[in-house]
PyMOL Python script that loads the backbone (N, CA, C, O; Angstrom):
from pymol import cmd

cmd.read_pdbstr("""\
ATOM      1  N   MET A   1      69.998 118.556  87.688  1.00  0.00           N
ATOM      2  CA  MET A   1      71.412 118.405  87.361  1.00  0.00           C
ATOM      3  C   MET A   1      72.247 119.058  88.435  1.00  0.00           C
ATOM      4  O   MET A   1      72.028 120.219  88.779  1.00  0.00           O
ATOM      5  N   ARG A   2      73.198 118.324  88.964  1.00  0.00           N
ATOM      6  CA  ARG A   2      74.138 118.848  90.000  1.00  0.00           C
ATOM      7  C   ARG A   2      75.079 119.887  89.417  1.00  0.00           C
ATOM      8  O   ARG A   2      75.636 119.672  88.341  1.00  0.00           O
ATOM      9  N   ARG A   3      75.264 120.979  90.084  1.00  0.00           N
ATOM     10  CA  ARG A   3      76.205 122.013  89.669  1.00  0.00           C
ATOM     11  C   ARG A   3      77.428 121.960  90.574  1.00  0.00           C
ATOM     12  O   ARG A   3      77.308 121.698  91.770  1.00  0.00           O
ATOM     13  N   PHE A   4      78.578 122.203  90.017  1.00  0.00           N
ATOM     14  CA  PHE A   4      79.867 122.150  90.702  1.00  0.00           C
ATOM     15  C   PHE A   4      80.536 123.512  90.611  1.00  0.00           C
ATOM     16  O   PHE A   4      80.401 124.206  89.603  1.00  0.00           O
ATOM     17  N   ASP A   5      81.272 123.906  91.679  1.00  0.00           N
ATOM     18  CA  ASP A   5      82.091 125.089  91.663  1.00  0.00           C
ATOM     19  C   ASP A   5      83.432 124.767  90.995  1.00  0.00           C
ATOM     20  O   ASP A   5      83.855 123.611  90.975  1.00  0.00           O
ATOM     21  N   PRO A   6      84.101 125.793  90.448  1.00  0.00           N
ATOM     22  CA  PRO A   6      85.443 125.534  89.872  1.00  0.00           C
ATOM     23  C   PRO A   6      86.370 124.945  90.950  1.00  0.00           C
ATOM     24  O   PRO A   6      86.406 125.428  92.081  1.00  0.00           O
ATOM     25  N   GLY A   7      87.107 123.907  90.582  1.00  0.00           N
ATOM     26  CA  GLY A   7      88.059 123.264  91.476  1.00  0.00           C
ATOM     27  C   GLY A   7      87.436 122.391  92.523  1.00  0.00           C
ATOM     28  O   GLY A   7      88.140 121.873  93.389  1.00  0.00           O
ATOM     29  N   GLU A   8      86.103 122.203  92.472  1.00  0.00           N
ATOM     30  CA  GLU A   8      85.435 121.378  93.488  1.00  0.00           C
ATOM     31  C   GLU A   8      85.719 119.883  93.335  1.00  0.00           C
ATOM     32  O   GLU A   8      86.030 119.199  94.310  1.00  0.00           O
ATOM     33  N   ALA A   9      85.607 119.383  92.091  1.00  0.00           N
ATOM     34  CA  ALA A   9      85.687 117.914  91.931  1.00  0.00           C
ATOM     35  C   ALA A   9      86.033 117.543  90.506  1.00  0.00           C
ATOM     36  O   ALA A   9      85.804 118.294  89.558  1.00  0.00           O
ATOM     37  N   TYR A  10      86.601 116.339  90.396  1.00  0.00           N
ATOM     38  CA  TYR A  10      86.822 115.687  89.093  1.00  0.00           C
ATOM     39  C   TYR A  10      86.283 114.273  89.158  1.00  0.00           C
ATOM     40  O   TYR A  10      86.088 113.723  90.242  1.00  0.00           O
ATOM     41  N   GLN A  11      86.047 113.695  88.015  1.00  0.00           N
ATOM     42  CA  GLN A  11      85.628 112.291  87.910  1.00  0.00           C
ATOM     43  C   GLN A  11      86.727 111.480  87.278  1.00  0.00           C
ATOM     44  O   GLN A  11      87.346 111.943  86.320  1.00  0.00           O
ATOM     45  N   PHE A  12      87.004 110.258  87.781  1.00  0.00           N
ATOM     46  CA  PHE A  12      87.989 109.362  87.215  1.00  0.00           C
ATOM     47  C   PHE A  12      87.354 108.041  86.908  1.00  0.00           C
ATOM     48  O   PHE A  12      86.582 107.493  87.695  1.00  0.00           O
ATOM     49  N   ASP A  13      87.710 107.518  85.696  1.00  0.00           N
ATOM     50  CA  ASP A  13      87.189 106.190  85.337  1.00  0.00           C
ATOM     51  C   ASP A  13      88.136 105.590  84.275  1.00  0.00           C
ATOM     52  O   ASP A  13      88.953 106.279  83.663  1.00  0.00           O
ATOM     53  N   TRP A  14      87.980 104.299  84.101  1.00  0.00           N
ATOM     54  CA  TRP A  14      88.716 103.548  83.060  1.00  0.00           C
ATOM     55  C   TRP A  14      87.719 103.097  81.971  1.00  0.00           C
ATOM     56  O   TRP A  14      86.527 102.923  82.221  1.00  0.00           O
ATOM     57  N   SER A  15      88.248 102.922  80.782  1.00  0.00           N
ATOM     58  CA  SER A  15      87.511 102.213  79.751  1.00  0.00           C
ATOM     59  C   SER A  15      88.529 101.288  79.072  1.00  0.00           C
ATOM     60  O   SER A  15      89.736 101.489  79.203  1.00  0.00           O
ATOM     61  N   HIS A  16      88.043 100.279  78.349  1.00  0.00           N
ATOM     62  CA  HIS A  16      88.913  99.498  77.543  1.00  0.00           C
ATOM     63  C   HIS A  16      88.537  99.719  76.046  1.00  0.00           C
ATOM     64  O   HIS A  16      87.372  99.706  75.648  1.00  0.00           O
ATOM     65  N   GLU A  17      89.578  99.914  75.284  1.00  0.00           N
ATOM     66  CA  GLU A  17      89.399 100.237  73.861  1.00  0.00           C
ATOM     67  C   GLU A  17      90.229  99.324  73.020  1.00  0.00           C
ATOM     68  O   GLU A  17      91.244  98.796  73.474  1.00  0.00           O
ATOM     69  N   PHE A  18      89.812  99.136  71.813  1.00  0.00           N
ATOM     70  CA  PHE A  18      90.543  98.317  70.836  1.00  0.00           C
ATOM     71  C   PHE A  18      91.238  99.275  69.851  1.00  0.00           C
ATOM     72  O   PHE A  18      90.606 100.135  69.239  1.00  0.00           O
ATOM     73  N   VAL A  19      92.564  99.092  69.722  1.00  0.00           N
ATOM     74  CA  VAL A  19      93.372  99.957  68.839  1.00  0.00           C
ATOM     75  C   VAL A  19      94.170  99.088  67.895  1.00  0.00           C
ATOM     76  O   VAL A  19      94.449  97.923  68.177  1.00  0.00           O
ATOM     77  N   LEU A  20      94.523  99.663  66.796  1.00  0.00           N
ATOM     78  CA  LEU A  20      95.388  98.982  65.822  1.00  0.00           C
ATOM     79  C   LEU A  20      96.782  99.511  65.908  1.00  0.00           C
ATOM     80  O   LEU A  20      97.007 100.685  65.616  1.00  0.00           O
ATOM     81  N   ILE A  21      97.749  98.682  66.303  1.00  0.00           N
ATOM     82  CA  ILE A  21      99.149  99.059  66.472  1.00  0.00           C
ATOM     83  C   ILE A  21      99.980  98.107  65.590  1.00  0.00           C
ATOM     84  O   ILE A  21     100.019  96.897  65.816  1.00  0.00           O
ATOM     85  N   ASP A  22     100.645  98.698  64.576  1.00  0.00           N
ATOM     86  CA  ASP A  22     101.476  97.885  63.646  1.00  0.00           C
ATOM     87  C   ASP A  22     100.704  96.738  63.078  1.00  0.00           C
ATOM     88  O   ASP A  22     101.223  95.628  62.964  1.00  0.00           O
ATOM     89  N   GLY A  23      99.423  96.997  62.705  1.00  0.00           N
ATOM     90  CA  GLY A  23      98.614  96.000  62.071  1.00  0.00           C
ATOM     91  C   GLY A  23      97.981  94.954  62.996  1.00  0.00           C
ATOM     92  O   GLY A  23      97.303  94.039  62.528  1.00  0.00           O
ATOM     93  N   VAL A  24      98.195  95.086  64.254  1.00  0.00           N
ATOM     94  CA  VAL A  24      97.689  94.137  65.247  1.00  0.00           C
ATOM     95  C   VAL A  24      96.640  94.853  66.117  1.00  0.00           C
ATOM     96  O   VAL A  24      96.899  95.921  66.671  1.00  0.00           O
ATOM     97  N   THR A  25      95.453  94.241  66.220  1.00  0.00           N
ATOM     98  CA  THR A  25      94.405  94.782  67.081  1.00  0.00           C
ATOM     99  C   THR A  25      94.758  94.449  68.539  1.00  0.00           C
ATOM    100  O   THR A  25      94.946  93.282  68.884  1.00  0.00           O
ATOM    101  N   THR A  26      94.844  95.461  69.374  1.00  0.00           N
ATOM    102  CA  THR A  26      95.269  95.325  70.773  1.00  0.00           C
ATOM    103  C   THR A  26      94.220  96.007  71.670  1.00  0.00           C
ATOM    104  O   THR A  26      93.603  96.991  71.264  1.00  0.00           O
ATOM    105  N   THR A  27      94.025  95.493  72.865  1.00  0.00           N
ATOM    106  CA  THR A  27      93.174  96.139  73.830  1.00  0.00           C
ATOM    107  C   THR A  27      94.055  96.965  74.779  1.00  0.00           C
ATOM    108  O   THR A  27      95.060  96.479  75.299  1.00  0.00           O
ATOM    109  N   VAL A  28      93.660  98.202  74.986  1.00  0.00           N
ATOM    110  CA  VAL A  28      94.328  99.095  75.940  1.00  0.00           C
ATOM    111  C   VAL A  28      93.340  99.592  76.952  1.00  0.00           C
ATOM    112  O   VAL A  28      92.136  99.601  76.695  1.00  0.00           O
ATOM    113  N   LYS A  29      93.830 100.012  78.110  1.00  0.00           N
ATOM    114  CA  LYS A  29      93.018 100.663  79.106  1.00  0.00           C
ATOM    115  C   LYS A  29      93.175 102.175  78.956  1.00  0.00           C
ATOM    116  O   LYS A  29      94.293 102.666  78.802  1.00  0.00           O
ATOM    117  N   VAL A  30      92.088 102.904  78.999  1.00  0.00           N
ATOM    118  CA  VAL A  30      92.147 104.363  78.859  1.00  0.00           C
ATOM    119  C   VAL A  30      91.638 104.995  80.136  1.00  0.00           C
ATOM    120  O   VAL A  30      90.524 104.722  80.585  1.00  0.00           O
ATOM    121  N   ALA A  31      92.470 105.840  80.711  1.00  0.00           N
ATOM    122  CA  ALA A  31      92.129 106.631  81.898  1.00  0.00           C
ATOM    123  C   ALA A  31      91.414 107.891  81.470  1.00  0.00           C
ATOM    124  O   ALA A  31      91.869 108.591  80.565  1.00  0.00           O
ATOM    125  N   HIS A  32      90.277 108.191  82.126  1.00  0.00           N
ATOM    126  CA  HIS A  32      89.532 109.382  81.825  1.00  0.00           C
ATOM    127  C   HIS A  32      89.441 110.256  83.091  1.00  0.00           C
ATOM    128  O   HIS A  32      88.980 109.793  84.134  1.00  0.00           O
ATOM    129  N   VAL A  33      89.879 111.511  82.991  1.00  0.00           N
ATOM    130  CA  VAL A  33      89.725 112.412  84.120  1.00  0.00           C
ATOM    131  C   VAL A  33      88.942 113.627  83.565  1.00  0.00           C
ATOM    132  O   VAL A  33      89.375 114.265  82.606  1.00  0.00           O
ATOM    133  N   ARG A  34      87.817 113.923  84.169  1.00  0.00           N
ATOM    134  CA  ARG A  34      86.958 115.001  83.713  1.00  0.00           C
ATOM    135  C   ARG A  34      86.678 115.966  84.853  1.00  0.00           C
ATOM    136  O   ARG A  34      86.286 115.551  85.944  1.00  0.00           O
ATOM    137  N   LEU A  35      86.878 117.254  84.600  1.00  0.00           N
ATOM    138  CA  LEU A  35      86.503 118.294  85.576  1.00  0.00           C
ATOM    139  C   LEU A  35      84.987 118.397  85.630  1.00  0.00           C
ATOM    140  O   LEU A  35      84.332 118.476  84.591  1.00  0.00           O
ATOM    141  N   CYS A  36      84.434 118.396  86.816  1.00  0.00           N
ATOM    142  CA  CYS A  36      82.985 118.427  86.971  1.00  0.00           C
ATOM    143  C   CYS A  36      82.418 119.830  86.580  1.00  0.00           C
ATOM    144  O   CYS A  36      81.316 119.934  86.042  1.00  0.00           O
ATOM    145  N   TYR A  37      83.195 120.887  86.864  1.00  0.00           N
ATOM    146  CA  TYR A  37      82.689 122.245  86.609  1.00  0.00           C
ATOM    147  C   TYR A  37      82.612 122.539  85.081  1.00  0.00           C
ATOM    148  O   TYR A  37      81.555 122.888  84.556  1.00  0.00           O
ATOM    149  N   SER A  38      83.747 122.390  84.403  1.00  0.00           N
ATOM    150  CA  SER A  38      83.841 122.795  82.991  1.00  0.00           C
ATOM    151  C   SER A  38      83.589 121.605  82.039  1.00  0.00           C
ATOM    152  O   SER A  38      83.345 121.806  80.849  1.00  0.00           O
ATOM    153  N   ARG A  39      83.650 120.356  82.571  1.00  0.00           N
ATOM    154  CA  ARG A  39      83.523 119.143  81.771  1.00  0.00           C
ATOM    155  C   ARG A  39      84.783 118.904  80.868  1.00  0.00           C
ATOM    156  O   ARG A  39      84.759 118.058  79.974  1.00  0.00           O
ATOM    157  N   MET A  40      85.852 119.653  81.123  1.00  0.00           N
ATOM    158  CA  MET A  40      87.109 119.486  80.366  1.00  0.00           C
ATOM    159  C   MET A  40      87.617 118.069  80.666  1.00  0.00           C
ATOM    160  O   MET A  40      87.581 117.590  81.799  1.00  0.00           O
ATOM    161  N   LEU A  41      88.099 117.413  79.571  1.00  0.00           N
ATOM    162  CA  LEU A  41      88.430 116.010  79.669  1.00  0.00           C
ATOM    163  C   LEU A  41      89.912 115.787  79.318  1.00  0.00           C
ATOM    164  O   LEU A  41      90.465 116.416  78.416  1.00  0.00           O
ATOM    165  N   PHE A  42      90.521 114.873  80.066  1.00  0.00           N
ATOM    166  CA  PHE A  42      91.890 114.414  79.794  1.00  0.00           C
ATOM    167  C   PHE A  42      91.783 112.866  79.678  1.00  0.00           C
ATOM    168  O   PHE A  42      91.161 112.208  80.512  1.00  0.00           O
ATOM    169  N   VAL A  43      92.397 112.329  78.641  1.00  0.00           N
ATOM    170  CA  VAL A  43      92.421 110.875  78.470  1.00  0.00           C
ATOM    171  C   VAL A  43      93.884 110.451  78.149  1.00  0.00           C
ATOM    172  O   VAL A  43      94.655 111.192  77.538  1.00  0.00           O
ATOM    173  N   ARG A  44      94.207 109.251  78.586  1.00  0.00           N
ATOM    174  CA  ARG A  44      95.537 108.673  78.298  1.00  0.00           C
ATOM    175  C   ARG A  44      95.397 107.156  78.287  1.00  0.00           C
ATOM    176  O   ARG A  44      94.795 106.550  79.174  1.00  0.00           O
ATOM    177  N   ALA A  45      95.980 106.571  77.243  1.00  0.00           N
ATOM    178  CA  ALA A  45      95.915 105.126  77.094  1.00  0.00           C
ATOM    179  C   ALA A  45      97.148 104.449  77.742  1.00  0.00           C
ATOM    180  O   ALA A  45      98.257 104.982  77.713  1.00  0.00           O
ATOM    181  N   TYR A  46      96.912 103.266  78.321  1.00  0.00           N
ATOM    182  CA  TYR A  46      97.917 102.425  78.976  1.00  0.00           C
ATOM    183  C   TYR A  46      97.795 101.015  78.490  1.00  0.00           C
ATOM    184  O   TYR A  46      96.735 100.626  78.000  1.00  0.00           O
ATOM    185  N   PRO A  47      98.863 100.216  78.608  1.00  0.00           N
ATOM    186  CA  PRO A  47      98.785  98.832  78.181  1.00  0.00           C
ATOM    187  C   PRO A  47      97.920  97.992  79.103  1.00  0.00           C
ATOM    188  O   PRO A  47      97.393  96.961  78.685  1.00  0.00           O
ATOM    189  N   ARG A  48      97.766  98.414  80.347  1.00  0.00           N
ATOM    190  CA  ARG A  48      96.938  97.697  81.318  1.00  0.00           C
ATOM    191  C   ARG A  48      96.571  98.682  82.451  1.00  0.00           C
ATOM    192  O   ARG A  48      97.025  99.825  82.485  1.00  0.00           O
ATOM    193  N   GLU A  49      95.744  98.192  83.353  1.00  0.00           N
ATOM    194  CA  GLU A  49      95.300  99.004  84.497  1.00  0.00           C
ATOM    195  C   GLU A  49      96.086  98.527  85.736  1.00  0.00           C
ATOM    196  O   GLU A  49      95.916  97.390  86.175  1.00  0.00           O
ATOM    197  N   SER A  50      96.927  99.381  86.285  1.00  0.00           N
ATOM    198  CA  SER A  50      97.697  99.062  87.477  1.00  0.00           C
ATOM    199  C   SER A  50      97.739 100.289  88.404  1.00  0.00           C
ATOM    200  O   SER A  50      97.410 101.403  87.997  1.00  0.00           O
ATOM    201  N   GLN A  51      98.148 100.058  89.646  1.00  0.00           N
ATOM    202  CA  GLN A  51      98.250 101.200  90.581  1.00  0.00           C
ATOM    203  C   GLN A  51      99.187 102.288  90.054  1.00  0.00           C
ATOM    204  O   GLN A  51      98.871 103.476  90.126  1.00  0.00           O
ATOM    205  N   GLU A  52     100.347 101.873  89.523  1.00  0.00           N
ATOM    206  CA  GLU A  52     101.289 102.804  88.993  1.00  0.00           C
ATOM    207  C   GLU A  52     100.692 103.673  87.852  1.00  0.00           C
ATOM    208  O   GLU A  52     100.978 104.864  87.735  1.00  0.00           O
ATOM    209  N   MET A  53      99.882 103.042  87.053  1.00  0.00           N
ATOM    210  CA  MET A  53      99.263 103.733  85.951  1.00  0.00           C
ATOM    211  C   MET A  53      98.127 104.656  86.421  1.00  0.00           C
ATOM    212  O   MET A  53      97.886 105.693  85.803  1.00  0.00           O
ATOM    213  N   VAL A  54      97.435 104.297  87.494  1.00  0.00           N
ATOM    214  CA  VAL A  54      96.433 105.158  88.089  1.00  0.00           C
ATOM    215  C   VAL A  54      97.140 106.457  88.575  1.00  0.00           C
ATOM    216  O   VAL A  54      96.698 107.568  88.283  1.00  0.00           O
ATOM    217  N   PHE A  55      98.243 106.272  89.320  1.00  0.00           N
ATOM    218  CA  PHE A  55      99.022 107.456  89.795  1.00  0.00           C
ATOM    219  C   PHE A  55      99.527 108.286  88.608  1.00  0.00           C
ATOM    220  O   PHE A  55      99.421 109.512  88.625  1.00  0.00           O
ATOM    221  N   ASP A  56     100.064 107.639  87.599  1.00  0.00           N
ATOM    222  CA  ASP A  56     100.587 108.373  86.427  1.00  0.00           C
ATOM    223  C   ASP A  56      99.475 109.165  85.733  1.00  0.00           C
ATOM    224  O   ASP A  56      99.675 110.320  85.357  1.00  0.00           O
ATOM    225  N   ALA A  57      98.321 108.550  85.567  1.00  0.00           N
ATOM    226  CA  ALA A  57      97.173 109.181  84.936  1.00  0.00           C
ATOM    227  C   ALA A  57      96.748 110.469  85.700  1.00  0.00           C
ATOM    228  O   ALA A  57      96.503 111.517  85.102  1.00  0.00           O
ATOM    229  N   HIS A  58      96.676 110.341  87.017  1.00  0.00           N
ATOM    230  CA  HIS A  58      96.335 111.500  87.835  1.00  0.00           C
ATOM    231  C   HIS A  58      97.383 112.599  87.731  1.00  0.00           C
ATOM    232  O   HIS A  58      97.043 113.770  87.560  1.00  0.00           O
ATOM    233  N   ASP A  59      98.657 112.227  87.835  1.00  0.00           N
ATOM    234  CA  ASP A  59      99.766 113.202  87.770  1.00  0.00           C
ATOM    235  C   ASP A  59      99.721 113.960  86.457  1.00  0.00           C
ATOM    236  O   ASP A  59      99.830 115.185  86.426  1.00  0.00           O
ATOM    237  N   ARG A  60      99.560 113.219  85.380  1.00  0.00           N
ATOM    238  CA  ARG A  60      99.557 113.859  84.043  1.00  0.00           C
ATOM    239  C   ARG A  60      98.274 114.686  83.831  1.00  0.00           C
ATOM    240  O   ARG A  60      98.324 115.755  83.222  1.00  0.00           O
ATOM    241  N   ALA A  61      97.185 114.220  84.306  1.00  0.00           N
ATOM    242  CA  ALA A  61      95.913 114.950  84.175  1.00  0.00           C
ATOM    243  C   ALA A  61      95.983 116.284  84.908  1.00  0.00           C
ATOM    244  O   ALA A  61      95.632 117.330  84.361  1.00  0.00           O
ATOM    245  N   PHE A  62      96.453 116.226  86.185  1.00  0.00           N
ATOM    246  CA  PHE A  62      96.523 117.464  86.933  1.00  0.00           C
ATOM    247  C   PHE A  62      97.484 118.473  86.345  1.00  0.00           C
ATOM    248  O   PHE A  62      97.241 119.678  86.407  1.00  0.00           O
ATOM    249  N   ALA A  63      98.601 117.977  85.761  1.00  0.00           N
ATOM    250  CA  ALA A  63      99.560 118.848  85.074  1.00  0.00           C
ATOM    251  C   ALA A  63      98.884 119.483  83.864  1.00  0.00           C
ATOM    252  O   ALA A  63      99.010 120.688  83.644  1.00  0.00           O
ATOM    253  N   PHE A  64      98.176 118.691  83.089  1.00  0.00           N
ATOM    254  CA  PHE A  64      97.481 119.177  81.867  1.00  0.00           C
ATOM    255  C   PHE A  64      96.389 120.158  82.259  1.00  0.00           C
ATOM    256  O   PHE A  64      96.226 121.177  81.587  1.00  0.00           O
ATOM    257  N   LEU A  65      95.644 119.894  83.308  1.00  0.00           N
ATOM    258  CA  LEU A  65      94.518 120.716  83.721  1.00  0.00           C
ATOM    259  C   LEU A  65      94.900 121.946  84.521  1.00  0.00           C
ATOM    260  O   LEU A  65      94.091 122.854  84.712  1.00  0.00           O
ATOM    261  N   GLY A  66      96.118 121.967  84.979  1.00  0.00           N
ATOM    262  CA  GLY A  66      96.602 123.168  85.697  1.00  0.00           C
ATOM    263  C   GLY A  66      96.432 123.108  87.208  1.00  0.00           C
ATOM    264  O   GLY A  66      96.493 124.149  87.863  1.00  0.00           O
ATOM    265  N   GLY A  67      96.221 121.925  87.786  1.00  0.00           N
ATOM    266  CA  GLY A  67      96.084 121.775  89.228  1.00  0.00           C
ATOM    267  C   GLY A  67      95.098 120.653  89.550  1.00  0.00           C
ATOM    268  O   GLY A  67      94.469 120.066  88.669  1.00  0.00           O
ATOM    269  N   ALA A  68      94.994 120.388  90.821  1.00  0.00           N
ATOM    270  CA  ALA A  68      94.120 119.353  91.314  1.00  0.00           C
ATOM    271  C   ALA A  68      92.854 119.949  91.905  1.00  0.00           C
ATOM    272  O   ALA A  68      92.835 121.127  92.263  1.00  0.00           O
ATOM    273  N   CYS A  69      91.792 119.150  92.014  1.00  0.00           N
ATOM    274  CA  CYS A  69      90.541 119.603  92.624  1.00  0.00           C
ATOM    275  C   CYS A  69      90.532 119.209  94.107  1.00  0.00           C
ATOM    276  O   CYS A  69      91.385 118.463  94.588  1.00  0.00           O
ATOM    277  N   ALA A  70      89.555 119.731  94.785  1.00  0.00           N
ATOM    278  CA  ALA A  70      89.377 119.432  96.216  1.00  0.00           C
ATOM    279  C   ALA A  70      89.055 117.965  96.445  1.00  0.00           C
ATOM    280  O   ALA A  70      89.444 117.397  97.465  1.00  0.00           O
ATOM    281  N   ARG A  71      88.334 117.332  95.489  1.00  0.00           N
ATOM    282  CA  ARG A  71      87.999 115.915  95.700  1.00  0.00           C
ATOM    283  C   ARG A  71      87.783 115.220  94.333  1.00  0.00           C
ATOM    284  O   ARG A  71      87.499 115.840  93.309  1.00  0.00           O
ATOM    285  N   GLY A  72      87.941 113.902  94.405  1.00  0.00           N
ATOM    286  CA  GLY A  72      87.759 113.077  93.246  1.00  0.00           C
ATOM    287  C   GLY A  72      86.543 112.194  93.435  1.00  0.00           C
ATOM    288  O   GLY A  72      86.218 111.769  94.544  1.00  0.00           O
ATOM    289  N   ILE A  73      85.860 111.922  92.283  1.00  0.00           N
ATOM    290  CA  ILE A  73      84.715 111.040  92.306  1.00  0.00           C
ATOM    291  C   ILE A  73      85.060 109.792  91.484  1.00  0.00           C
ATOM    292  O   ILE A  73      85.426 109.874  90.312  1.00  0.00           O
ATOM    293  N   TYR A  74      84.929 108.643  92.140  1.00  0.00           N
ATOM    294  CA  TYR A  74      85.310 107.343  91.520  1.00  0.00           C
ATOM    295  C   TYR A  74      84.100 106.457  91.601  1.00  0.00           C
ATOM    296  O   TYR A  74      83.462 106.356  92.650  1.00  0.00           O
ATOM    297  N   GLU A  75      83.776 105.806  90.489  1.00  0.00           N
ATOM    298  CA  GLU A  75      82.712 104.836  90.475  1.00  0.00           C
ATOM    299  C   GLU A  75      83.329 103.504  90.857  1.00  0.00           C
ATOM    300  O   GLU A  75      84.417 103.152  90.401  1.00  0.00           O
ATOM    301  N   SER A  76      82.617 102.767  91.703  1.00  0.00           N
ATOM    302  CA  SER A  76      83.090 101.460  92.085  1.00  0.00           C
ATOM    303  C   SER A  76      82.282 100.411  91.354  1.00  0.00           C
ATOM    304  O   SER A  76      81.101 100.621  91.079  1.00  0.00           O
ATOM    305  N   GLU A  77      82.886  99.305  91.041  1.00  0.00           N
ATOM    306  CA  GLU A  77      82.222  98.221  90.342  1.00  0.00           C
ATOM    307  C   GLU A  77      81.554  97.364  91.421  1.00  0.00           C
ATOM    308  O   GLU A  77      82.162  97.022  92.435  1.00  0.00           O
ATOM    309  N   ALA A  78      80.319  97.038  91.176  1.00  0.00           N
ATOM    310  CA  ALA A  78      79.580  96.220  92.131  1.00  0.00           C
ATOM    311  C   ALA A  78      79.756  94.751  91.862  1.00  0.00           C
ATOM    312  O   ALA A  78      79.196  93.921  92.579  1.00  0.00           O
TER     313      ALA A  78
END
""", "prot")
cmd.dss("prot")
cmd.show_as("cartoon", "prot")
cmd.util.cbc("prot")
cmd.orient("prot")
């Protein structure tokens, strides 16, 4: 198992989830930001996945977590 130093890295990914809003089942995109050292997690739901929402998710996650890490880890879809 890889060990990380505090502030070394975070992981970012999206998932799609089904939620019930006003009686209607809707699909939302959920941004996940997890600190590699502590495994602390931040999640935020969005109506879709766009560049603006990626930026917003990072901004809100770093504010919530108390700062940014030295690097981010992103999985690419093959």
